[in-house]
C-alpha positions in Angstrom: 10.5 4.7 -5.1 11.6 7.5 -2.8 9.3 9.9 -4.7 6.3 7.6 -4.2 7.1 7.3 -0.5 7.3 11.0 -0.2 3.9 11.5 -1.7 2.0 8.6 0.0 3.4 8.9 3.6 1.5 12.1 4.2 -1.8 10.4 3.2 -1.3 7.7 5.8 -0.2 10.1 8.5 -3.1 12.5 7.9 -5.6 9.6 7.9 -4.7 8.6 11.4 -4.7 12.2 12.5 -8.2 12.7 11.1 -9.4 9.6 12.9 -8.0 10.8 16.2 -8.5 14.6 16.0 -11.0 15.8 13.4 -10.9 19.3 12.2 -7.9 21.5 12.9 -5.5 19.4 15.0 -2.1 19.5 16.5 -0.9 16.0 16.9 1.9 15.4 19.5 3.7 18.5 18.3 4.8 16.5 15.2 2.7 18.1 12.5 0.0 20.8 12.3 -2.9 19.8 10.2 -5.4 22.2 8.6 -8.5 20.4 7.3 -11.0 22.4 5.4 -10.2 25.6 7.4 -8.2 28.8 7.1 -4.8 29.4 8.8 -2.6 32.4 8.6 0.9 32.8 9.9 1.4 36.5 10.6 4.6 38.6 10.2 7.1 37.8 12.9 5.5 34.5 13.8 7.4 31.2 13.6 6.0 27.7 13.2 8.6 25.1 14.4 6.8 22.0 13.0 5.6 20.5 9.8 2.4 21.8 8.2 -0.2 19.7 6.4 -3.0 21.4 4.5 -6.0 19.1 3.5 -8.6 21.0 1.5 -7.9 24.2 3.5 -6.4 27.6 2.8 -3.1 28.7 4.4 -1.4 32.1 4.0 2.2 32.7 5.2 2.6 36.4 5.4 5.8 38.3 4.7 8.2 38.0 7.7 6.8 34.7 8.9 8.9 31.5 9.1 8.1 27.8 8.9 10.9 25.5 10.2 9.6 22.4 8.7 8.1 20.8 5.6 4.7 21.8 4.1 2.4 19.3 2.4 -0.7 20.4 0.5 -3.4 17.9 -0.3 -6.1 19.5 -2.5 -5.8 22.9 -0.7 -4.2 26.2 -1.4 -1.0 27.7 0.0 0.3 31.2 -0.3 3.9 31.7 0.7 5.2 35.2 1.3 7.6 34.3 4.1 10.4 31.8 4.7 10.1 28.0 4.6 13.1 26.1 5.9 12.1 22.8 4.4 10.4 21.1 1.4 7.0 21.8 -0.1 4.9 19.0 -1.6 1.6 19.6 -3.4 -0.8 16.9 -4.5 -3.8 18.3 -6.3 -3.4 21.7 -4.6 -2.4 25.2 -5.5 0.8 27.0 -4.3 1.3 30.7 -4.7 4.9 32.0 -4.2 4.9 35.8 -3.6 7.7 38.2 -4.4 9.1 37.9 -0.8 8.8 34.1 -0.6 11.9 32.1 0.2 11.9 28.2 0.1 15.1 26.6 1.3 14.1 23.1 0.1 12.5 21.5 -3.0 9.0 22.1 -4.3 7.3 19.0 -5.6 4.0 19.1 -7.5 2.0 16.0 -8.4 -1.3 17.0 -10.0 -1.0 20.5 -8.4 -0.2 24.0 -9.7 2.7 26.3 -8.7 2.5 30.0 -9.4 5.8 31.8 -8.8 6.3 35.5 -8.9 9.5 37.0 -10.3 11.0 37.8 -6.9 10.4 34.4 -5.2 13.6 32.5 -4.3 13.8 28.7 -4.3 17.2 27.3 -3.2 16.1 23.8 -4.0 14.5 22.4 -7.2 11.0 22.6 -8.6 9.9 19.1 -9.6 6.8 18.3 -11.5 4.8 15.1 -11.2 7.1 12.1 -10.3 10.5 13.0 -11.8 13.8 13.3 -10.1 15.3 11.9 -6.8 13.8 13.1 -3.6 14.8 12.8 0.0 12.3 10.9 2.2 10.0 13.5 3.9 8.4 12.1 7.1 6.6 14.9 9.0 8.0 15.5 12.5 11.1 13.3 12.3 12.6 14.1 8.9 15.2 16.3 10.4 16.6 13.7 12.8 20.1 12.7 11.5 19.8 9.4 13.3 17.2 8.2 10.7 19.5 8.8 7.7 20.5 5.1 7.4 21.8 5.6 3.9 25.0 7.2 5.3 26.4 3.8 6.3 26.0 0.4 4.7 26.0 -1.1 8.2 22.9 0.9 9.2 21.3 -0.1 5.9 21.8 -3.8 6.7 20.5 -3.4 10.3 17.5 -1.5 9.1 16.7 -4.2 6.6 16.9 -6.9 9.2 14.7 -4.9 11.5 12.1 -4.6 8.7 12.2 -8.4 8.2 11.7 -9.0 11.9 8.9 -6.5 12.1 7.1 -8.1 9.2 7.5 -11.6 10.7 6.1 -10.4 14.0 3.1 -8.8 12.2 2.6 -12.1 10.4 2.4 -14.0 13.7 -0.2 -11.5 15.0 -2.3 -11.6 11.9 -2.3 -15.4 11.8 -3.4 -15.5 15.5 -6.3 -13.0 15.2 -7.4 -13.7 11.6 -6.6 -17.4 11.0 -9.6 -18.2 8.7 -9.2 -15.1 6.6 -5.5 -15.6 6.1 -6.1 -19.2 5.2 -8.6 -18.3 2.5 -6.2 -15.8 0.9 -3.4 -18.4 1.1 -5.5 -21.0 -0.7 -6.3 -18.5 -3.4 -2.6 -17.7 -3.9 -1.8 -21.4 -4.2 -4.8 -22.3 -6.5 -5.1 -19.2 -8.7 -1.8 -17.3 -8.8 -2.3 -16.0 -12.3 -5.8 -14.7 -11.7 -4.7 -13.1 -8.4 -1.7 -11.5 -10.1 -3.8 -10.1 -12.8 -6.3 -8.6 -10.3 -3.4 -7.1 -8.4 -1.8 -5.7 -11.5 -5.1 -4.1 -12.6 -5.6 -2.6 -9.1 -2.1 -1.2 -9.1 -2.6 0.4 -12.4 -6.0 2.0 -11.7 -5.6 2.9 -8.0 -3.2 5.9 -8.4 -5.5 7.6 -11.0 -8.5 7.0 -8.7 -6.7 8.5 -5.7 -5.5 11.5 -7.8 -9.1 12.1 -9.0 -10.5 12.0 -5.5 -7.8 14.4 -4.2 -8.5 16.9 -7.0 -12.2 17.0 -6.1 -11.2 18.2 -2.6 -14.5 17.1 -1.0 -13.6 13.4 -1.5 -10.1 13.6 0.0 -11.2 11.6 3.1 -12.3 8.8 0.8 -8.9 8.9 -0.9 -7.1 8.7 2.5 -9.1 5.7 3.6 -8.4 4.0 0.2 -4.7 4.5 0.6 -4.7 3.0 4.1 -6.9 0.1 3.0 -4.6 -0.6 0.1 -1.7 -0.7 2.6 -3.5 -3.2 4.8 -4.4 -5.4 1.8 -0.7 -5.4 0.6 0.4 -6.4 4.1 -2.3 -9.1 4.4 -1.4 -10.5 1.0 2.3 -10.6 1.8 1.7 -12.5 5.0 -0.6 -14.9 3.2 2.2 -15.5 0.7 4.5 -16.0 3.7 2.1 -18.6 5.2 2.3 -20.6 2.0 6.2 -20.5 2.2 6.1 -21.5 5.8 3.7 -24.5 5.2 6.0 -25.8 2.4 9.0 -25.4 4.7 7.2 -27.4 7.4 6.6 -30.2 4.9 10.2 -30.1 3.7 11.6 -30.4 7.2 8.8 -32.9 8.2 7.5 -30.7 11.0 4.0 -29.8 12.1 3.8 -26.0 12.7 0.8 -24.1 13.8 -0.4 -21.4 11.5 1.2 -18.5 13.4 4.6 -20.2 13.4 4.3 -21.0 9.7 3.2 -17.5 8.9 6.1 -16.0 11.0 8.8 -18.2 9.6 7.5 -18.1 6.1 7.2 -14.3 6.1 10.7 -14.0 7.5 12.2 -16.2 4.8 10.1 -14.7 2.0 11.1 -11.1 2.9 14.7 -12.0 3.4 15.0 -13.8 0.0 12.9 -11.2 -1.9 15.0 -8.4 -0.3 18.2 -10.1 -1.4 16.8 -10.8 -4.9 15.7 -7.2 -5.1 19.4 -6.2 -5.2 19.8 -7.8 -8.7 20.5 -5.1 -11.2 17.7 -4.2 -13.7 15.3 -7.1 -12.8 15.5 -7.1 -9.0 12.2 -5.1 -8.7 10.3 -7.8 -10.5 10.4 -10.2 -7.5 8.9 -8.0 -4.7 6.5 -6.6 -7.2 5.2 -10.0 -8.3 4.7 -11.2 -4.8 3.0 -8.0 -3.7 0.6 -8.1 -6.7 -0.3 -11.7 -6.3 -1.0 -11.2 -2.6 -3.0 -8.1 -3.2 -5.1 -9.7 -5.9 -5.8 -12.8 -3.7 -6.9 -10.5 -0.8 -9.2 -8.6 -3.2 -10.6 -11.8 -4.7 -11.5 -13.2 -1.3 -12.8 -9.8 0.0 -10.0 -9.5 2.6 -10.4 -13.2 3.4 -14.1 -13.0 4.0 -15.0 -15.8 1.6 -13.4 -18.4 -0.5 -12.7 -17.5 -4.1 -14.8 -19.9 -6.3 -12.6 -22.2 -8.3 -13.3 -23.0 -11.9 -15.7 -26.0 -12.2 -14.4 -28.4 -14.9 -16.8 -31.1 -16.2 -15.3 -34.5 -15.5 -14.2 -36.4 -18.6 -15.0 -40.1 -18.5 -12.0 -42.1 -19.5 -12.6 -45.0 -22.0 -12.6 -48.3 -20.2 -9.9 -50.8 -21.0 -10.7 -53.7 -23.3 -12.0 -56.7 -21.4 -13.2 -54.6 -18.5 -15.9 -52.5 -20.1 -18.1 -50.5 -17.8 -21.9 -50.3 -18.4 -22.9 -47.3 -20.5 -25.8 -45.0 -19.7 -28.0 -46.7 -22.2 -27.2 -50.2 -20.8 -28.0 -48.9 -17.3 -31.4 -47.5 -18.4 -32.2 -50.8 -20.2 -31.3 -52.8 -17.2 -33.5 -50.6 -15.0 -36.5 -51.1 -17.3 -36.0 -54.9 -17.3 -35.8 -54.9 -13.5 -38.9 -52.7 -13.3 -40.8 -55.1 -15.6 -39.8 -58.1 -13.6 -41.0 -56.5 -10.5 -44.4 -55.7 -12.0 -44.7 -59.3 -13.3 -44.1 -60.7 -9.8 
């Protein structure tokens, strides 16, 4: 899970940077982004921030220093200097020269790493998605205050904060998108198996599609938009599932709650329960995964809540009438109609 977060967080961050500052950008001194261009850090120069390469070419000359993490998305990176951080490559190319020194780990997912004999790596070289990784968040990864795993108390407080944030987002979504949320909610309640199957299929295919788009380099912006859209769909589906929980809680306690209150309370309870169930050894991951997939599938089936998902139309089956109380059949009705019509003509 930490590995997936490490690889997907750069996609989300870079997407917002591209929307705000296209081309080569420097965003709030947090991360330097090279998009489709060329950047060279000359000997004696120091970069005190994280570096993200999107389809561009970066050369770190001998004697240069980067005090941060480097993320390569479909571009090329040549390291001949010192990198005091981790290096992550997704569909990109990394060249480690003889004078290269990387203090952290090098992670490659769909990329290629070429290492000369004299290159030094004090961390580990990890291929694809194997091995434990620290969470790399550009710009704030080096702040010790964010290392909540040090104390169980901080872990608990951070979990509660996440639950409250999701509940607040649920209230806002229910306020601004009430009809869309209700459509997704109805699909979850009426077609959970179909929605879950759609979510499972999407979750299986989506990583391969994103990896293919990133490798093509020119379609990297499409991949970034897809990752962000998937995140919104997951959030929307989770809140719709929470709305269903809130509505049932309202019926249980014989209350009449507005949709924002039901969504907020239901999302709070759902996230709290699922988070606790997720601690169960071996099978704990099934509960949040199932909820996320069903919500995602329902959001996709309704086109983000834009239309109702058509229910299966079942032909009604006429029950046989009880003895002594027989209903007229179709033939009897037609015969009676002909008799009435003849009587009318005679009159």
